[in-house]
KEZASE-984731 format. One record per atom (N, C-alpha, C): y, x, z; residue in three letters. Coordinates in steps of 0.001 Angstrom, whole numbers, plus 500000, padded with zeros to 6 digits. Atoms other than C-alpha are relative to their C-alpha. Example, Ala and Ser with C-alpha at 12.3 -4.5 7.8 and 13.67 -1.06 7.14 Angstrom:
498810500890500000ALA;495500512300507800ALA;501200500900500000ALA;498810499180499940SER;498940513670507140SER;501090499230500730SER;
This chain:
498708500433500391MET;470664416822938769MET;501054500180501172MET;499081500021498905GLY;472195416748942234GLY;500319501422500358GLY;499744498669499847ASP;471865420466942738ASP;500931500678498954ASP;499142499563501066ARG;473453421146939382ARG;501479499501500263ARG;498647500540499848ALA;476380418842940120ALA;500581500826501190ALA;499513499345498983MET;476744420613943467MET;500480501489499660MET;499739498715500496GLN;476707424085941915GLN;501272499938499115GLN;498811500070501084ARG;479240422867939112ARG;501218499593500787ARG;498764500462499139ALA;481513421238941816ALA;500676501256500728ALA;499492498796499062VAL;481669424381943999VAL;500578501152498918VAL;499426498963500894LEU;482238426786940972LEU;501177499518499387LEU;498766500526500535LEU;484920424626939511LEU;500994499968501127LEU;499113499955498932ALA;486494424414942930ALA;500467501457500300ALA;499611498632499815LEU;486465428217943287LEU;501068500432498899LEU;499086499723501268VAL;488140428513939683VAL;501311499404500380VAL;498862500691499753VAL;490715425951940593VAL;500936500668501065VAL;499427499381498930GLY;491512427664943828GLY;500652501384499676GLY;499620498637500423LEU;491775431114942338LEU;501123500012498932LEU;498906499977500938VAL;494028430046939448VAL;501199499549500715VAL;498768500540499350LEU;496427428134941758LEU;500495501219501048LEU;499585498919499038ASP;496390431353944080ASP;500696501058499092ASP;499450499155500911ALA;497153433358940944ALA;501532499661499678ALA;498618500529500061ILE;500242431196940515ILE;500864500441501141ILE;499302499679498829VAL;501226431827944152VAL;500368501473499937VAL;499680498545500167ILE;500808435676943665ILE;500971500317499091ILE;498872499645501049THR;502941435564940589THR;501348499625500560THR;498714500465499381VAL;505705433575942341VAL;500473500978501082VAL;499682498942498856ALA;505523435994945362ALA;500559501319499301ALA;499722498867500559ALA;505673439009943041ALA;501424499903499281ALA;498728500161500827VAL;508637437705940918VAL;501218499608500860VAL;498798500518499317THR;510854435956943418THR;500137500498501513THR;499909499518498611ALA;510029437572946836ALA;499958501440500180ALA;500095498568499790ASP;509770440976948378ASP;498507500512500266ASP;501432499279499778GLY;506722443343949040GLY;499138499390500980GLY;500945500625498966PRO;505513441707952297PRO;499619498501499474PRO;500529501136500577ALA;505329438367950355ALA;498838500146499035ALA;501198499776501057LEU;503085439725947607LEU;498819500380500810LEU;501209499547499219ILE;500877441431950200ILE;499481498763500657ILE;500366501091499306GLY;500747438194952185GLY;499241498969499096GLY;500646500897501102ALA;499775436178948917ALA;498767500597499634ALA;501247499363500310LEU;496994438670948227LEU;499099499871501090LEU;500898500102498796ILE;495569438549951679ILE;499650498412500045ILE;500397501533499959GLY;495730434622951540GLY;498977499761498890GLY;500748500164501212THR;493975434810948153THR;498519500606500513THR;501248499504499284GLY;491321437037949918GLY;499279499120500876GLY;500513500981498937LEU;490898434503952647LEU;499567498681499293LEU;500616501210500743THR;490450431734950099THR;498645500337499484THR;501318499770500216LEU;487549433633948757LEU;499080499996501112LEU;500850500104498894VAL;486175433994952284VAL;499619498556500347VAL;500323501595499675VAL;486440430146952694VAL;499022499369498896VAL;500642500814501108VAL;485017429150949273VAL;498607500685499582VAL;501250499294500513LEU;482321431917948183LEU;498763499601500878LEU;501287500323499332PRO;479851431107951011PRO;499484498687499563PRO;500380501250500428THR;479756427601949945THR;499361500070498727THR;500546499738501310LEU;479046428647946338LEU;498580500615500095LEU;501282499290499737VAL;476233430911947680VAL;498983499034500421VAL;500803500978499557ILE;474601428169949601ILE;499599498942499006ILE;500337501064501150ALA;474961425707946616ALA;498793500662499037ALA;501066499406501057VAL;473082428220944422VAL;498624500261500683VAL;501191499796499423ILE;470417429302946930ILE;499403498741500742ILE;500457501165499122GLY;470095425864948611GLY;498751499327499527GLY;501279500561500601ARG;467305424723946318ARG;498739500449500581ARG;501076499249499501ARG;465037427239947758ARG;499938499996501683ARG;499963499956498497MET;465919426428951441MET;499479498647500519MET;500404501285499313THR;464390423836953787THR;501355499309500402THR;498795500566499484PRO;466899421201955149PRO;500457500600501205PRO;499538499296498622VAL;466927422979958594VAL;500657501256499579VAL;499429498884500351THR;467437426331957053THR;501421499877499370THR;498589500115500666MET;470360425020954806MET;500940499545501019MET;499020500414498993ALA;471973423213957733ALA;500329501286500873ALA;499605498931499157ALA;471855426489959811ALA;500802501055499073ALA;499163499148500795GLY;473207428475956703GLY;501426499431499860GLY;498701500718500076VAL;476092425962956340VAL;500735500312501221VAL;499309499735498763LEU;476909426112959971LEU;500302501401500314LEU;499693498556499739GLY;476529429836960209GLY;501064500475499305GLY;499054499487500883SER;478601430547957182SER;501462499318500430SER;498751500724499537TRP;481281428000958459TRP;500515500893501169TRP;499579499310498834ALA;481423429934961855ALA;500552501383499556ALA;499610498534500340VAL;481578433431960168VAL;501426499840499240VAL;498752500040500827LYS;484341432395957680LYS;501153499597500873LYS;498720500344499081MET;486580430854960484MET;500206501192500813MET;499833498839499132LEU;485979433942962719LEU;500831501079499059LEU;499382499042500780ILE;487021436179959752ILE;501371499637499808ILE;498716500477500202VAL;490114434039958993VAL;500861500273501200VAL;499265499932498632ILE;491167434024962632ILE;500219501418500248ILE;499723498502499703LEU;490605437869963010LEU;501103500498499155LEU;498874499448500968VAL;492652438622959893VAL;501426499551500460VAL;498663500563499648LEU;495481436370960970LEU;500497500738501378LEU;499614499232498941ILE;495496438025964408ILE;500426501379499754ILE;499727498629500292VAL;495534441476962935VAL;501446500203499316VAL;498870499928500895VAL;498351440857960508VAL;501315499272500625VAL;498830500820499623ARG;500671438562962596ARG;501176500628500355ARG;498817499256499464ASP;502902441208963963ASP;500389501058498934ASP;499651499077500938LEU;503009443452960856LEU;501245499583499167LEU;498725500230500740ALA;506430443625959178ALA;499769500090498500ALA;500242499759501459SER;504890444695955909SER;499038498839499349SER;500754501074500481VAL;502932441433955638VAL;500626498551500365VAL;499477501311499655SER;504391437942955312SER;499018498820500294SER;501101500878499825THR;502219435531957174THR;500299498602499357THR;499658501212500694ARG;504130432564955558ARG;499397499928498705ARG;500759500009501391TRP;502745433680952057TRP;498464499956500203TRP;501497500091499815ILE;499281434245953581ILE;499556498376500226ILE;500272501494499797GLY;499419430597954804GLY;500090499160498659GLY;499740500834501314LEU;500768429307951489LEU;498869500272498900LEU;501079499724500878ALA;498129431125949414ALA;498615499372500523ALA;501290500672499474LEU;495338430070951808LEU;500077498504499889LEU;499897501463500230LEU;496623426476951753LEU;499747499606498687LEU;500146500454501382VAL;496906426233948064VAL;498664500279499474VAL;501293499570500564GLY;493699428118947269GLY;498875499195500641GLY;501134500539499384ALA;491322426898949878ALA;499947498440500048ALA;499776501406499891VAL;492619423305950354VAL;499721499278498623VAL;500301500572501298SER;492715422629946626SER;498606500186499620SER;501418499833500514ALA;489255424166946111ALA;499038499033500794ALA;500647501089499286VAL;487884421837948942VAL;500177498632499385VAL;499634501288500598THR;489684418918947500THR;499241499785498555THR;500644500123501225VAL;488230419515943970VAL;498532499692500285VAL;501471500258499722GLU;484712419989945429GLU;499667498684500497GLU;500386501094499392VAL;484808416832947490VAL;500169498900498933VAL;499775501006501079THR;486263414903944498THR;498705499977499080THR;501137499927500941LEU;483456416064942145LEU;498809499450500569LEU;501163500551499321LEU;480732415487944660LEU;499948498537500234LEU;499936501315499801MET;481945412085945377MET;499667499360498554MET;500165500586501229ARG;481903411272941608ARG;498543500099499599ARG;501429499686500502SER;478344412705941037SER;499024499665501055SER;500918500273499074ARG;476729411209944057ARG;498747499307499407ARG;501280500579500562GLN;473090410303943376GLN;499705498739500747GLN;500423501250499300PRO;471893406747944190PRO;498893500271501004PRO;500987499790499031LEU;469642406549947263LEU;498833498923499711LEU;501043500861500466ASP;466324405009945947ASP;498937499995501191ASP;500895500196498821VAL;464419403623949045VAL;499078498982499664VAL;501037500929500178GLU;461218401802948726GLU;499962499003501230GLU;499930500945498756PRO;461241398560950980PRO;498590500088500705PRO;501158500101499133VAL;458650398627953717VAL;499360498684500049VAL;500763501210499898ALA;455961396085953446ALA;499889499355501336ALA;500001500659498706ALA;456132393496956320ALA;498529499890500211ALA;501438500184499624PRO;452860393368958319PRO;499687498548499939PRO;500331501421500032PRO;450884390175957933PRO;500249499304501368PRO;499673500825498711GLU;451929387429960497GLU;498678499425500398GLU;501166500645499342ASP;449267386142962828ASP;500298498523500408ASP;499697501362499887ASP;449065382361962958ASP;499446499441501530ASP;500684500241498699ALA;447645382518966570ALA;500878499325500900ALA;
């Protein structure tokens, strides 16, 4: 049940992030100029970079050992942060790309996705069933 809840939470988070980013893209296309639209599209791509590795780990996590899963989570986090930073460095001085719209799309998509994921996981927490340890017999000596 916990694995299914995790997969469902991450998948729903991805859908919510992409729907909200689609709204940002639409607003950029209708109300702003070309650089805004390109920025919104790049921000949406970065949203996928942030959310998709979590979905992949949620799906394949069942077959991983705890150490392998921890390494996968840590490694994927490092890689996605590196990609986001590198993309932002590359486009920061391009006049054809609005970094403000990149930030807006990334904020709306990734932060909302993470918020949905955390909320759903908190609601679906499994109780921790721990057997009490029997106390050793006391010596009357």
